N, C-alpha and C positions, 0 to 999 in steps of 0.2 A: 537438443538432450532433455528432457524436462527432470529434476532434481523431486529424488523422494527422502521425507525425513520417518523413519520409524523410530517409533517411539518405544522401548524395551528389546531386549535381545531373547525373548521366552523365546518357544518351537511358535506359533504361529508368526509373532516378527522377523523371524531366522528364514523360515518355508517362503515368505511373502518378498525380501527381500532376495534371494536363490532362485524367485520365477522372475521379479521385474527387472535383475541383473539381464538375467537371458533375454529379453529382450531389450535392451538397452540402454537401459534409466539411468540417469545417476543417481547411486540409494546409499545414503547412510542410516547409522542403525546407533542410538544412542541410549547407552546401560546405567543405571544408578550405582552397580552393582559391579565391585570386581572383576566375575564371573558373567557366564554365558548362560542359558538357558536356564533363567526364571527359574522356577519350579522345578522342573528337569533338567535341573543342576546337579554338582557334589559334591559332599558333603565329605571333608577327611579330618578325623581323628585320629593323628599319630599311625598305624601301616595299618590303619582300615579306611574301608573304602565305602561307601550307600552315595544310593538316590537319597537327595531330596525332598521329593514328591512321587510321582508314577512310578512304579516296577511294574505294571502287567503295558503290556505291549499286543497290543491284537488290530487287527484290521491291515496287518500286514505290508498289504497291496500299498493304502495310499502312501505310503514312506518312502515305499521300492515308487510312486507312478511319480513322488515330487522329484528327486531323485534321476530320473530317467526324461523329465521333463525337460534339464538343465547336461542332456546329453551324458548321466554320472552311473552307476548305481550302486545301491546303497549297498550291496552285500564286499566293493571294494574300499568300504571305513571305516563296516564291521564286522565280527563274528556272531551271527546269533545262534544264538539256542533253541531248536521248534520242543517247549513243557509239553511234555506228556507220560505222567497226569500234566493236564494243567495246572491242577491244586487241590487239596484237601479241604472239607468243610463237615465238619465236629460239631453236633448239639449233643444233649447233655447224657443220653444215651444210645446213640450209633454212629457214625460217623459216612463218607463217602468221597473216592476220589474220584473229577470229574475230567474224563477223557475225552480222544478225537474218535476211540477206536467204540463206535453202535459196538458189538458184541460184549466186551466187556459193560459197557456202559449197562447195558439189558440185562446180563449178568447180577452187579449189584444190586439195579434196583429190583431186580427181583428177589434178588435173594436180603436184600436189607429194607427194601418198601414191601412187603409181602400186599398182593393185594391189586400196583400198579401196574400190572404186565403191560403192553402194547403204549403206552403214553407215551416212551421216548421217541416210536418212531412215528409214533403220531404228530408232535411236536417237531419233531425233522423236520417231518413233509410240509406240515404245513407255514413254520414260520419261517421257512425259504419262500416261499409262496408272497409272505409281506414283507419282508428284505426286496423282495426284486421290485412290488413297487414304492416301497419308501427311499430306496435308497438315488431312484432318481432327484428327486424331492429331496433329501438331505445337498447334495450336489450342487442344487439350483440355486439363483440367489432369489434374494427376500426383502426385496428391497425399498417393494413399496404391497401396497394391497393386494393391489392386482393379480401382483407371483398367485397369491391365490387358487384366481380363477383358470391359472395352466393349466390344459388336460391330465397332465404328466399329474397336479396337487389335486385334480379333480375325480384321477381314477384311484388317488390312494387315500382318498377320503375315511374309506371305509376300513381301510387298517387303522386310522387311526384311536378304533374301536374308544370313542369317546364315550362317556356313559357307563365304561366297565373300566373297574380296576385290575391294575396287574393280573391281584389274585383271584378275583372273578377270570381271564383268562386263561392261568398257570391250569384254577381249577377246570378245564375244563379236559386239561391231559391227566395231570396227576391228581389224584383225593388224599393224599396223605401233607397236613400242611407242610408239614420241615419239609416234603420233598418242592412243595412250591418256592419252598426259598431257597431249595439251592438255586431256583433259576428267577429268583427275581431281588436277591438282595440288593443288587447292581444298584437299584433306584433309589435306594439311602443316600450314595454318592451323588443323585439327582440334583437333591433338594424334599424327596418326598417318599412316601409311607409306602409299601406294595401294597395297599389293601386301599393306596391313596392315585397312585401314581396309573396315565392313562394304560391300558392293555397295549398299547403299540409296540411301548418297552422291554414285550416282550423279545424281540431280535437281538437285545444287547447278549444275554448268554448263549443264545443263539450262533451269533455273529465266532463267540469262541469255542465251539461245538465245531460249527461250518470252516472256521480259518485260523482258528488255533490261538494259540498263546504264547509269547518267546521270551525267553532274555537275554540280552545285549553283552557281552562281555565286558566288564570294567562294569555294569550298571546302563539301566538307559538315557542316562545323562552324555551317554557315546555318541547317540545319539544327536544331539542339538549339538554335540563338539563338529561332529561328521559338518551341523548343516553351515553352521560357522567357519567350517574349513571350505566348505565350495561357496561358501558366499564370499567371501574372500581370494580368492581362486579368478569368483566375475570378478574384481573388482569392486568391492562394497568393502566400505571401512564402517567397522566396526569400535565403537569408541564404548570404553569397558568408565568405572569409574566415572561416570560424565553422565550424571541423571537431570532432566530434567523440570524448572517448574516450574513452566506454567505454557502451555497453550496462545501463540500469540495471532490475535485473531483485529479483521477489519472489517467493525457488523458483524457476521453469522458468517464470514469469509476469513479459514485457516492462513495465514500467512506466514506460518512461520510459527521458531520456539522458544526459548527465553531456555536457558540453560541458570542450573543451579550458581555456577562460576559468577554467571552473570553476561555472558554474551549469547549474544541473536544470532540465529541461523534459520535463513531464507532457505521458504521449500515451496517448488509450484503441488505439491500434494501430504499432506502428512496422513503416516498409518500410526495408531493408535493398539500397542500390545500390551499395555498396559494393565491390571486390573482397571474394570469398569465402571467402577462403584468406588475407585479408591480415584483412576484419573477425573470423576466429572464434577468430585467436590475436594480438592485435592488442584489440581492445575484451570481449570477455567472457570474465567470469570466471572466472582456473582452475578447476578442477572441477565447472563444473556441465555441462560438455557432457560426454556419451557417442559419441558416432560418430559426431562430427567434433572430435574430441581433435588438438589439436596433433602426435602423436604419429603420430594416425591418417593425417590430411591430409597427413602427411611421405610413406603409402605412395600416394598416390593417383595416377593418370596424368594430367602436369598437359602440357596446348601446349608447341608452341615458343616462345622469343621470338625477339626483332628489332633486330638493329644497326641504326639511324635516321642518316641525315644528311640535313640541312635543307642546301640549297646555294643562296645567292640568286647568280646568275649575269651575269656582263656579256657575253651574250653571248643570240643564239636557234639553237634545234637545231629549223628547223620544217622538218626530214622526217624524226622522233620522234615517236613516239607519244605519244596525254595518256594511254597504259599501256599499259607494257613492259612483258614475264616474260621475259631471258635465262636459258635452263638453263643447269645446270651440263654438263659435257661427258659426265661420268658422274653424274647426278642418281640412281640408286639408289644409292650411295652415298656421293650430297650427304643425301641420307635418313635412312641408321641415320646418318651423325653426327650429325646435328644432334637423332634420338627416341630411337638405341641408345645408339652406342658415349659423345654426347654430348662432340666435339668441336668448335673450328673448326677449320671446310675449310681446301685450299686451291686449290676447286675448285666458291663458293659458288655459288646460284641467286642472280638482284641483280635485284629489282624496281624503277620507274625510274617517275615519275609527272611529264609536262612537260606543266604544265598550261593553263600561257600558250598552246597551239596552238589552245583550246578557251575560254579564259577570259584575256583579254590585260590586267585587272585586277588580279590575283595578281603582278604585276610592272613595274616602271618598262619603260617605252617600248625597245623593242631586248632586254632583260633576260629571266631565265626564271628558273622555282623549277622547279630540281632536283630532287625526294623519292628518296632514296635506303633501299631496303625493303633488307637481308639475312635472313631465317629465318637464326637460330640457338638452339643448346641456352636450355633457362632455366635459370637459376643451383641448379640440383642439381646443376650438372655442376663443381661449384665451382672454373670460371676466374676465373682474374683480368684479370678489366675492366679496373684500371687501371693493371695492367702490357701489356695487347698492344693495348688499345685503341689506341694510335696505328700501333706497325704496321699491323695491320688498316686502318683506314680508309687507309691509303697504298696497301695491295693491292687497296683495289675501290676508292681513286680512280683507280687505275692501270689496271682492268680496267673501270672506267666508259669513263674518254680512249679506249683501246683501240676498246671498241667505237662512240661515239661519234662515232670518228677525229679526236679533238682533242691530241691529246698533250701540250697547254698546259694542259690545264684548269686543273689551279691558277691558274694566274696571272688566270683570271677570275672565281673565285670570290670578292667579296666584303662577305660574309655568310655564318656556318654557325653550326650546334649537331647536335650530338649527342647519340642520345640508347641509349648501351649497358642489356645484360638490368639492371645495376646499377640504373644509374638507373632503369629503370621498376621498381624492388623501391622502390630506397630514397627516391627525389625523389615519386615519382605513386604507389605504395601497392598495383602490383602483385606478390599472393602470387609468391613465387619467381622473379620477373619474366616466369612466363611470362603472351607480351599476350591470348591469345585463353581467358586462365584454361583450366579442366579440359579434359581429353582428352574427348573423343567415343565413348569405345568402348561396344560393348553395354553393360558394363557400369558404364557411368558416364552412361548417358540413361535418358529418363522417368522413372519411380517409383526408377531407379535412383541419381537423378543429385536433388542437395540439393532439397526441394518448394520449389515456393511459397508453400505452406505447411509455411512450416518445421518441423519434426518435432523437433529439440530444442528450438521455446521459444515460450510459446504468446503471440496475441497478436505476432505476429513473421513477418512473409513477408520472398520474398524477391525481386529482379526485376535483368535483368541473361544476362553471359554464363557464370554462375555456378550459372542452378538451369536446369528446364524453360523452355523448348523445348531452349538452349544457344544459344554464343558467333553471334557475325555484326548487325553492327546493328541489321536488317527482326527477327532473329528476334531480340534484345533488346530489340524496340518488342514484339513480339507476348505476350514475357513480361510485360508490362507488364498488359495487356491478360486474360492468365488472370487474376496477381493481383491483379489491380482486380475483375472479374467473381467470383471466389472469395469476397473480401469482401464482396463484394452479395448474396453467397449465404447465403453466414452472415448478413447483416442484413437480410435476406428483399426485397432492391429491387431491382428491375427490371438485368435484367446488360443491357450494349455488348451490342447481334451483333455474333454474327460473318459476313461475308459469306459465299457458296462460293466457290472458287478463278475468280479472273478466265477469260472466254475470254483465248487466247493471245496475241488483236489487242490489243495495250496499247490503240493511236493513236484507238478509237475511245470509249475509256472517259473520255480528255480533251479532246477537241477540241472541249471548248465550254465550258472554261475562259476565268476571263478572261487569263490569261497564257497562253500555248499554250507548249509546251516544243518545247525549240529543235532543229529536228534537225541535226546534226553527220554 
């Protein structure tokens, strides 16, 4: 029985643990924090409950498949809410509620964005075909450059739309720039401006419109808690409060890990689920790496960071949607300040989650949890967050108070936590505070991204947002399946199957589950 050590109990590490245990491996997970889940974990402030990081669950079918591969059903461990509308987008002079109801989407577009008639239907039809071609590529290993010569990859090359930006692609369907942005804003979290992001990423909004956005009762942290429970049911040992100091190597071969407490743990294989840049700069002996030295990592393109406020508020805001995004008045300038000039904006975009309108259990009766996220530059900016965090917090709260129509918002705050880009880096071990990891430029995708079978060290594997196929919760789960299947192939074992892309009507897939999805 091979022994596999997993560095970090984030969603990628937990998914890998589940799948490996399912195939009979002895698995031990080591997590520095006292909790599991990584950025997909819970923050409790008094009686208020928040997700630390992800609040959107899409591509639900991937999470379901991970559980099914271990003989479990996701719905037996969590209670799901199908959000419809999925989220509300607010511009300076108009707003739209994004929904999977095609007739309602068409009605809103025709009413709010006059002159764009017919574009939504065309976008849905054409992007479905694009996703069908790209999905197999994002579910296949890219452990060598020759993997990019496989027939399914070559077939999908045209869908990458090289030389065409995401805005260029969306302009084929929508004339109004704000409507284009309604289908492109996700690219900012991948480390790119929609005016520079490859057109291939038009699939991101489509995936939401085709397969939905979900909330889990108690927060998305319940997903990683359920994964930890399944892993332990299958014999996996999860060590919390037990950080790893470094990967132990003999030549270029990883033989185990050295713990922060001084112990050495031998391993036949090591899977790294820690933040890629952090692990490579902090946990590998100097001189071993050639491709990903600290100096070369400094030159990589990284995602943005986020300024976070978690507010426990003694007031309800029932007029506020579960998910709301307020766009900066000059969105293009805001994106350039985040990704290029690397400065704090005085006109930021703001995302706010008001989970209590769907899930009353996250706050005491009559109260709310307000999760506020502001995309900001990562720490290559040199911004002194210790100096600017309080004035920035004040500005953000004033903006939120104005948007909510509650000038005395601060008076209602009972509990509060702030996380700045400096905190992401120093306290949560996120390289340069780049919350969404390496950027997703074509030069950092597929075999150009750090590979699941890590190319610099033998017996070392990667899962998480820093490896193929990329960042985002469901994609991280897919990275775990790719890595585990690569290990199984090496050991000449039967692989975990990958299902074809499900039909768009996701409800037909879950209607017979013991815990049905709640419609919101």
